[in-house]
Backbone as a chain_set.jsonl record, in Angstrom:
{"seq": "MVPEEIEHMCDYVNDNWEKSSPLHLASYALWKLNWIHPFTDGNGRTARAISYLLLCLRLGYRLPGTNTIPEQIAKDKTPYYKALEAADKAWAGKKIDLSELEGLLSALLANQLVGVHEQATGKLRT", "coords": {"N": [[-31.05, -26.065, -198.421], [-30.197, -27.643, -196.457], [-28.456, -29.642, -197.621], [-26.145, -28.557, -197.633], [-25.744, -27.492, -194.833], [-25.244, -30.191, -193.847], [-23.069, -30.308, -195.407], [-21.532, -28.698, -193.416], [-21.37, -29.589, -191.344], [-19.699, -32.108, -191.617], [-17.872, -31.201, -192.367], [-16.744, -30.458, -190.255], [-16.501, -32.509, -187.994], [-14.604, -33.873, -189.529], [-12.507, -31.636, -189.966], [-11.896, -31.717, -187.77], [-10.639, -33.73, -186.342], [-8.913, -34.888, -185.451], [-7.813, -33.336, -183.448], [-9.864, -33.012, -181.118], [-12.292, -34.075, -178.866], [-13.046, -37.769, -178.774], [-16.307, -37.613, -177.685], [-16.532, -34.594, -177.807], [-16.708, -34.712, -180.985], [-19.531, -37.407, -181.048], [-20.756, -36.037, -179.641], [-21.395, -33.175, -181.24], [-21.608, -34.251, -183.179], [-24.041, -35.182, -183.117], [-26.099, -33.089, -182.098], [-26.185, -30.797, -183.995], [-27.195, -32.965, -186.658], [-29.731, -33.065, -184.967], [-30.323, -30.292, -184.896], [-30.392, -30.084, -187.791], [-32.479, -31.457, -188.785], [-33.375, -33.298, -191.249], [-35.284, -35.114, -192.484], [-37.522, -36.198, -192.37], [-39.144, -37.849, -190.928], [-38.025, -40.121, -188.18], [-34.976, -38.435, -187.049], [-33.941, -38.015, -184.528], [-33.185, -40.903, -183.988], [-31.466, -41.473, -186.366], [-29.904, -39.473, -185.408], [-28.779, -40.413, -182.867], [-27.813, -42.807, -183.597], [-25.479, -42.324, -185.871], [-23.915, -40.145, -183.954], [-23.331, -42.637, -182.016], [-21.385, -43.931, -183.587], [-20.179, -42.914, -184.51], [-18.27, -41.942, -182.523], [-17.493, -44.652, -181.59], [-15.765, -44.97, -184.003], [-14.241, -43.475, -184.107], [-13.193, -43.679, -181.971], [-11.739, -45.844, -182.661], [-12.597, -48.879, -182.313], [-14.942, -51.188, -181.292], [-17.141, -50.064, -179.093], [-18.133, -51.663, -176.274], [-20.763, -53.865, -174.567], [-24.164, -53.841, -173.737], [-26.37, -51.853, -172.991], [-26.143, -49.554, -174.475], [-25.187, -46.114, -175.131], [-27.068, -45.371, -176.754], [-29.972, -46.159, -176.211], [-29.994, -45.916, -174.125], [-30.214, -43.669, -173.715], [-33.289, -43.517, -175.373], [-34.855, -44.407, -173.786], [-34.913, -42.537, -171.733], [-35.581, -39.131, -172.375], [-35.949, -37.018, -172.088], [-33.013, -35.729, -169.874], [-31.959, -35.725, -172.755], [-33.122, -34.582, -174.787], [-33.174, -31.688, -172.989], [-30.169, -31.578, -173.158], [-29.554, -30.974, -175.566], [-31.124, -28.717, -176.416], [-29.933, -26.752, -174.381], [-27.728, -27.009, -175.879], [-28.722, -25.808, -178.576], [-29.438, -23.151, -177.662], [-27.192, -22.004, -177.43], [-26.134, -21.753, -180.155], [-27.891, -19.889, -181.134], [-26.732, -17.8, -180.362], [-23.958, -17.255, -181.541], [-22.669, -19.626, -180.71], [-20.679, -22.563, -180.381], [-21.442, -24.608, -178.051], [-21.733, -27.438, -176.135], [-21.239, -28.82, -173.988], [-23.012, -29.802, -171.926], [-24.482, -31.473, -173.517], [-21.874, -32.908, -174.035], [-21.373, -34.312, -171.256], [-23.676, -35.175, -169.756], [-23.331, -37.466, -172.5], [-20.749, -38.336, -171.422], [-21.881, -39.441, -168.85], [-23.169, -41.891, -170.112], [-21.437, -43.097, -172.052], [-20.146, -43.386, -169.4], [-21.44, -45.518, -167.946], [-22.398, -47.232, -169.765], [-20.018, -49.356, -169.56], [-19.359, -49.629, -167.067], [-21.695, -50.947, -166.632], [-20.478, -53.454, -168.698], [-18.629, -54.44, -167.028], [-19.791, -55.329, -164.768], [-20.94, -57.234, -165.619], [-18.926, -58.882, -166.511], [-17.889, -59.307, -163.958], [-19.256, -60.466, -162.701], [-20.928, -59.269, -160.766], [-23.933, -58.01, -160.617], [-26.276, -54.753, -160.456], [-27.966, -53.822, -157.969]], "CA": [[-30.343, -25.491, -196.798], [-30.304, -29.052, -196.204], [-26.796, -30.27, -198.432], [-25.061, -27.377, -197.431], [-25.897, -27.855, -193.686], [-24.948, -30.916, -193.94], [-21.572, -31.472, -195.501], [-20.446, -28.285, -193.046], [-21.037, -30.454, -190.182], [-18.893, -33.095, -192.197], [-16.833, -30.196, -192.691], [-16.33, -29.54, -189.388], [-16.087, -33.288, -187.852], [-13.064, -33.592, -190.515], [-12.113, -30.991, -189.888], [-11.462, -31.071, -186.212], [-11.15, -35.303, -185.982], [-7.234, -35.216, -184.819], [-7.656, -32.363, -182.227], [-10.952, -32.807, -181.074], [-11.914, -35.78, -177.981], [-14.185, -38.025, -179.308], [-16.955, -37.003, -177.019], [-16.842, -34.403, -178.479], [-17.308, -34.712, -181.902], [-19.854, -37.47, -180.912], [-21.97, -34.402, -179.214], [-21.895, -32.214, -182.512], [-22.907, -35.12, -184.807], [-26.104, -35.672, -182.255], [-26.715, -32.178, -182.21], [-26.352, -30.805, -185.139], [-28.364, -33.549, -187.236], [-30.767, -32.584, -184.305], [-30.622, -29.085, -185.776], [-30.551, -29.244, -189.321], [-33.546, -32.112, -188.607], [-33.316, -33.481, -192.627], [-35.254, -36.437, -192.346], [-39.694, -36.377, -192.314], [-39.785, -39.037, -188.974], [-36.231, -40.187, -187.497], [-34.027, -37.628, -187.005], [-33.118, -38.265, -183.31], [-32.83, -42.467, -184.36], [-30.615, -41.703, -186.79], [-28.522, -38.819, -184.783], [-28.254, -41.246, -181.915], [-27.138, -44.052, -184.235], [-24.601, -42.044, -185.993], [-23.481, -39.873, -183.0], [-23.301, -43.688, -181.547], [-21.033, -44.697, -184.719], [-19.211, -41.68, -184.896], [-17.938, -42.284, -180.972], [-16.465, -45.736, -181.842], [-15.136, -45.018, -185.064], [-12.682, -42.464, -183.55], [-12.117, -44.691, -180.367], [-11.361, -47.012, -183.282], [-12.689, -50.045, -181.888], [-16.934, -51.193, -181.364], [-17.93, -50.232, -177.7], [-18.49, -53.002, -175.274], [-21.815, -53.246, -173.772], [-25.275, -53.932, -173.742], [-27.004, -51.573, -172.426], [-25.454, -48.486, -175.293], [-25.62, -45.069, -175.458], [-28.675, -44.759, -177.934], [-30.466, -47.475, -175.7], [-29.796, -45.143, -172.887], [-31.231, -41.774, -174.377], [-34.129, -44.125, -175.819], [-35.391, -45.127, -172.315], [-35.288, -41.301, -170.752], [-35.057, -38.365, -173.756], [-35.698, -35.805, -170.811], [-32.154, -34.986, -170.206], [-30.98, -35.862, -174.023], [-33.529, -32.843, -174.645], [-32.81, -31.234, -172.126], [-29.056, -30.512, -173.199], [-29.627, -31.059, -176.753], [-31.93, -27.287, -176.237], [-28.773, -26.06, -173.832], [-26.483, -26.167, -177.812], [-29.229, -24.749, -179.709], [-29.459, -21.68, -177.436], [-25.737, -21.722, -177.623], [-26.4, -21.987, -180.857], [-27.985, -19.228, -181.526], [-25.756, -16.617, -179.58], [-23.453, -18.022, -182.65], [-21.562, -19.849, -180.464], [-20.474, -24.305, -180.216], [-21.269, -24.694, -176.4], [-21.683, -29.168, -176.286], [-20.811, -29.452, -172.62], [-24.027, -30.342, -171.068], [-24.613, -32.582, -174.307], [-20.937, -34.238, -173.664], [-21.499, -33.891, -169.946], [-24.603, -36.725, -170.709], [-23.043, -38.688, -173.437], [-19.925, -38.837, -170.69], [-22.32, -40.367, -167.959], [-23.917, -42.885, -170.464], [-20.703, -43.837, -171.342], [-19.741, -44.983, -168.4], [-22.679, -46.204, -167.265], [-22.4, -48.583, -170.313], [-19.267, -49.317, -169.572], [-20.067, -50.244, -165.624], [-22.403, -52.663, -166.845], [-19.719, -54.893, -168.84], [-17.589, -54.858, -165.6], [-20.709, -55.733, -163.355], [-21.351, -59.168, -166.658], [-17.489, -59.801, -166.339], [-17.46, -59.909, -162.955], [-20.928, -61.218, -161.583], [-21.661, -58.046, -159.646], [-24.967, -57.104, -160.759], [-25.956, -54.017, -159.29], [-29.355, -54.039, -157.889]], "C": [[-29.459, -27.368, -195.932], [-28.252, -30.033, -196.167], [-26.408, -29.816, -197.613], [-25.039, -27.526, -195.77], [-24.833, -28.591, -193.098], [-22.943, -31.432, -194.649], [-20.577, -29.979, -194.87], [-20.367, -29.493, -191.778], [-20.418, -31.519, -190.126], [-17.728, -32.412, -192.213], [-15.329, -30.543, -191.237], [-15.919, -30.929, -188.41], [-14.293, -34.006, -188.178], [-11.69, -32.661, -189.587], [-11.236, -30.622, -188.137], [-11.76, -32.577, -185.462], [-9.871, -35.55, -184.985], [-7.275, -34.282, -183.316], [-8.94, -32.158, -181.505], [-11.743, -34.234, -179.9], [-12.954, -36.479, -178.595], [-15.582, -38.33, -178.872], [-17.605, -36.732, -177.812], [-17.162, -34.35, -179.739], [-18.875, -36.063, -182.195], [-21.091, -36.472, -181.172], [-21.738, -33.531, -180.334], [-22.566, -32.641, -183.293], [-24.366, -34.799, -184.111], [-26.794, -34.391, -182.08], [-26.815, -30.892, -183.193], [-26.988, -32.096, -186.378], [-29.172, -33.235, -186.737], [-31.745, -31.734, -185.325], [-30.781, -28.504, -186.947], [-32.551, -29.711, -189.718], [-34.351, -32.322, -190.47], [-34.117, -34.335, -193.49], [-37.178, -35.708, -192.062], [-39.893, -37.014, -190.938], [-38.226, -39.085, -189.233], [-35.148, -39.551, -187.447], [-33.264, -37.403, -185.956], [-32.908, -40.077, -183.655], [-31.613, -41.819, -184.639], [-29.49, -40.747, -185.625], [-28.398, -39.239, -184.417], [-27.185, -42.46, -182.867], [-25.425, -43.388, -185.174], [-23.406, -41.155, -185.019], [-22.419, -41.379, -182.695], [-21.481, -44.391, -182.365], [-19.767, -44.033, -185.157], [-18.06, -41.659, -183.728], [-16.911, -43.313, -181.526], [-15.93, -45.742, -183.006], [-13.256, -43.892, -184.591], [-12.317, -42.954, -182.352], [-11.244, -45.474, -181.597], [-11.394, -48.0, -182.941], [-14.456, -49.632, -181.964], [-17.057, -50.719, -179.886], [-18.328, -51.743, -176.897], [-19.976, -52.232, -174.754], [-23.655, -54.277, -174.4], [-26.577, -53.448, -173.839], [-26.008, -49.761, -173.037], [-26.239, -47.258, -174.781], [-27.224, -44.751, -176.379], [-29.225, -45.508, -177.118], [-30.725, -46.521, -174.444], [-30.514, -44.134, -173.571], [-32.853, -42.604, -174.584], [-35.078, -44.181, -174.284], [-35.922, -43.832, -171.244], [-34.919, -40.384, -171.611], [-35.599, -37.084, -172.649], [-33.903, -35.276, -170.539], [-31.284, -34.935, -171.788], [-31.997, -34.044, -174.362], [-33.344, -31.709, -174.004], [-30.485, -30.133, -172.759], [-29.162, -30.031, -174.703], [-30.198, -29.146, -177.086], [-30.947, -25.73, -176.126], [-27.718, -25.648, -175.48], [-27.728, -25.641, -178.309], [-29.264, -23.29, -178.278], [-27.764, -20.895, -177.068], [-25.481, -20.784, -178.469], [-26.976, -20.299, -181.262], [-27.335, -17.725, -180.9], [-24.852, -17.356, -180.872], [-21.901, -18.5, -181.986], [-21.944, -21.467, -180.518], [-20.038, -24.286, -179.285], [-21.948, -25.993, -176.54], [-22.107, -29.407, -174.857], [-22.272, -29.593, -171.933], [-23.956, -31.6, -172.391], [-22.85, -33.78, -174.043], [-20.821, -34.11, -171.592], [-22.783, -35.605, -170.233], [-23.757, -37.53, -171.144], [-21.751, -39.405, -172.678], [-21.021, -39.664, -169.574], [-22.54, -41.545, -168.338], [-23.012, -43.618, -170.688], [-20.222, -44.708, -170.265], [-20.673, -45.743, -167.753], [-23.11, -47.246, -168.188], [-21.075, -49.142, -170.367], [-18.992, -50.121, -167.454], [-20.548, -51.577, -165.684], [-21.877, -54.228, -167.637], [-18.994, -54.799, -167.697], [-19.128, -55.712, -164.923], [-21.129, -57.412, -164.136], [-20.387, -59.317, -166.123], [-17.227, -60.186, -165.264], [-18.494, -60.513, -161.969], [-22.09, -60.282, -160.803], [-22.724, -57.33, -160.065], [-25.599, -56.258, -160.022], [-27.426, -54.121, -159.308], [-30.684, -53.084, -157.746]], "O": [[-28.553, -27.777, -195.206], [-27.453, -30.568, -195.399], [-26.195, -30.494, -196.609], [-23.873, -27.747, -195.442], [-23.937, -28.238, -192.332], [-22.114, -32.32, -194.447], [-19.438, -29.772, -195.288], [-19.355, -30.112, -191.452], [-20.322, -32.125, -189.058], [-16.639, -32.971, -192.085], [-14.112, -30.711, -191.158], [-14.861, -30.674, -187.837], [-13.346, -34.391, -187.493], [-10.642, -32.882, -188.981], [-10.468, -29.789, -187.655], [-12.549, -32.809, -184.546], [-9.875, -36.255, -183.976], [-6.757, -34.667, -182.267], [-9.151, -30.976, -181.233], [-11.63, -35.384, -180.326], [-13.876, -35.775, -179.006], [-16.177, -39.204, -179.502], [-18.506, -37.287, -178.441], [-18.247, -33.773, -179.812], [-19.434, -35.943, -183.285], [-21.877, -36.195, -182.078], [-22.403, -32.597, -179.885], [-23.522, -32.218, -183.943], [-25.411, -34.316, -184.546], [-28.013, -34.43, -181.911], [-27.665, -30.035, -182.951], [-27.281, -31.356, -187.318], [-30.022, -32.859, -187.545], [-32.773, -31.892, -185.983], [-31.072, -27.363, -187.306], [-33.438, -29.103, -190.319], [-35.383, -31.79, -190.881], [-33.971, -34.461, -194.706], [-37.554, -34.683, -191.494], [-40.692, -36.674, -190.065], [-37.484, -38.486, -190.012], [-34.167, -40.169, -187.861], [-32.186, -36.813, -186.029], [-31.789, -40.259, -183.174], [-30.777, -41.541, -183.778], [-28.485, -41.249, -185.122], [-27.296, -39.581, -184.846], [-26.01, -42.754, -182.647], [-24.381, -44.029, -185.048], [-22.205, -41.354, -185.204], [-21.218, -41.428, -182.961], [-20.67, -45.106, -181.777], [-18.786, -44.373, -185.819], [-16.924, -41.341, -184.081], [-15.764, -43.015, -181.86], [-15.426, -46.85, -183.19], [-12.038, -43.793, -184.743], [-11.265, -42.691, -181.771], [-10.047, -45.67, -181.386], [-10.31, -48.574, -183.049], [-15.066, -48.633, -182.347], [-17.042, -51.835, -179.368], [-18.858, -52.727, -177.411], [-20.325, -51.063, -174.588], [-23.901, -55.102, -175.28], [-27.566, -53.967, -174.354], [-25.413, -49.017, -172.258], [-27.352, -47.203, -174.259], [-28.112, -43.898, -176.356], [-28.312, -46.298, -177.357], [-31.824, -46.549, -173.89], [-31.71, -44.272, -173.829], [-33.683, -42.173, -173.784], [-36.221, -43.726, -174.302], [-36.795, -43.871, -170.376], [-33.733, -40.548, -171.895], [-35.19, -36.004, -173.075], [-33.618, -34.266, -171.183], [-30.249, -34.295, -171.977], [-31.637, -32.877, -174.207], [-33.38, -30.664, -174.655], [-29.951, -29.024, -172.737], [-28.899, -28.873, -175.028], [-29.621, -28.464, -177.934], [-30.887, -24.656, -176.725], [-27.252, -24.609, -175.947], [-27.474, -24.45, -178.491], [-28.754, -22.3, -178.804], [-27.39, -19.796, -176.658], [-24.998, -19.665, -178.296], [-26.107, -19.582, -181.759], [-27.783, -16.639, -181.268], [-25.455, -18.397, -181.134], [-20.744, -18.193, -182.271], [-23.115, -21.821, -180.654], [-18.847, -24.093, -179.045], [-22.991, -25.829, -177.173], [-23.109, -30.05, -174.544], [-22.047, -29.08, -170.837], [-23.342, -32.634, -172.13], [-22.794, -35.004, -173.928], [-19.805, -33.692, -171.037], [-22.565, -36.696, -170.76], [-23.303, -38.376, -170.375], [-21.464, -40.576, -172.924], [-20.751, -40.865, -169.606], [-22.341, -42.465, -167.544], [-22.999, -44.704, -170.109], [-19.991, -45.908, -170.122], [-20.375, -46.651, -166.977], [-23.942, -48.084, -167.84], [-20.872, -49.541, -171.514], [-18.379, -51.124, -167.088], [-20.229, -52.674, -165.226], [-22.295, -55.379, -167.515], [-18.705, -55.992, -167.605], [-19.058, -56.925, -164.724], [-21.483, -58.425, -163.532], [-20.512, -59.922, -165.059], [-16.51, -61.174, -165.11], [-18.431, -60.89, -160.799], [-23.265, -60.377, -160.451], [-22.672, -56.104, -159.979], [-25.716, -56.606, -158.847], [-28.084, -54.417, -160.306], [-31.806, -53.589, -157.7]]}, "num_chains": 1, "name": "protein.A"}
């Protein structure tokens, strides 16, 4: 079923490319690839990389910053796991609800961009 599920994931992203926000599409890919779980190892790392790439592609540019969303998730996976579980629970009820995952990615993106601002101004958080 993996090839079919990957095709459904790609179709969803393509069908929603213009009408969905970049964060929604990144959240969807992050959740769905973890849900499909196509690899024997590296599913999370691959899903986070693809999600981040998709976010950048949908925005049309590479996001600045060194404390990237995937790096932040790797430092503390608990909120990430909780958000994935919330999406799984919604999917069990035949709904796509990525609100928790979108909120998490939004906060991590803001943190990444604050880091860029701090670097640019020389005002680092203590």
